[in-house]
NUTIVO-13302 format. One record per residue (C-alpha): x, y, z. Coordinates in pm, whole numbers, padded with zeros to 5 digits, always signed. Layout:
BEGIN
XYZ...
END
This chain:
BEGIN
+00000+00000+00000+00109+00358-00041+00029+00595+00244+00043+00970+00254+00109+01231+00514+00385+01270+00768+00548+00993+00969+00712+01039+01309+00880+00766+01513+00981+00905+01854+01002+00590+02066+00994+00218+02013+01034+00071+01667+00824+00097+01355+00893-00178+01108+00771-00181+00751+00696-00523+00606+00864-00608+00277+00549-00518+00081+00462-00194+00264+00551+00161+00164+00514+00525+00255+00564+00651-00099+00347+00962-00085+00473+01081+00251+00678+01396+00250+00816+01438+00601+00967+01149+00796+01108+01213+01144+01298+00960+01355+01382+01108+01693+01401+01042+02065+01464+00669+02105+01273+00571+01792+01386+00320+01531+01253+00307+01176+01311-00033+01012+01286-00043+00633+01280-00399+00502+01266-00338+00127+01385-00094-00135+01144+00187-00226+00969+00195+00111+00993+00573+00134+00913+00814-00145+01210+00956-00335+01077+01307-00262+01075+01247+00113+01248+01479+00358+01391+01272+00643+01499+01416+00977+01680+01216+01242+01766+01348+01587+01827+01242+01945+01901+00869+01955+01682+00794+01654+01799+00513+01425+01722+00423+01065+01771+00057+00983+01774-00041+00615+01775-00414+00548+02085-00573+00397+02094-00530+00021+01817-00267+00009+01841+00091-00117+01622+00377+00006+01615+00692-00208+01509+01016-00044+01540+01379-00148+01677+01545+00165+01828+01427+00493+01883+01628+00810+02064+01517+01125+01944+01769+01379+01985+02099+01197+02266+01972+00972+02171+01895+00613+02358+01594+00476+02504+01642+00130+02361+01429-00152+02535+01096-00176+02499+00723-00125+02561+00619+00233+02602+00304+00437+02707+00289+00802+03067+00240+00684+03098+00551+00465+02845+00789+00624+02950+01131+00753+03042+01112+01123+02730+01305+01227+02511+01046+01052+02687+00723+01162+02520+00694+01505+02180+00709+01335+02235+00421+01090+02199+00062+01203+02475-00193+01142+02343-00324+00810+02459-00309+00450+02147-00119+00348+02206+00198+00143+02055+00542+00199+02070+00743-00124+02020+01117-00070+01943+01272-00407+01899+01641-00329+01696+01816-00597+01874+01634-00877+01799+01301-01039+01997+00993-00945+02017+00692-01173+02122+00369-01006+02225+00096-01249+02272-00255-01113
END
């Protein structure tokens, strides 16, 4: 299914099943002690603005890629790029789970991923 509206995870864990999505959502916030678990590629919309703060964690399943438009850690905007826990900017590392999932921040441009 594709949901719309904003999504905020501030405590506990929200886990998307492999067939679920939030494609029409625009603002996704993971804060406090919340964990957002994304178990498939294309769970979030590629136009999504994601904010992570506090002890919030984003967990992207091994082998999956999530494309979003903009990413903020607190007030810091993360430059467009393709990030895993291993190569993420230091400010972002504490907010990514220990998986091989990829978070692709596109900015306002278009990113083509060829596999």
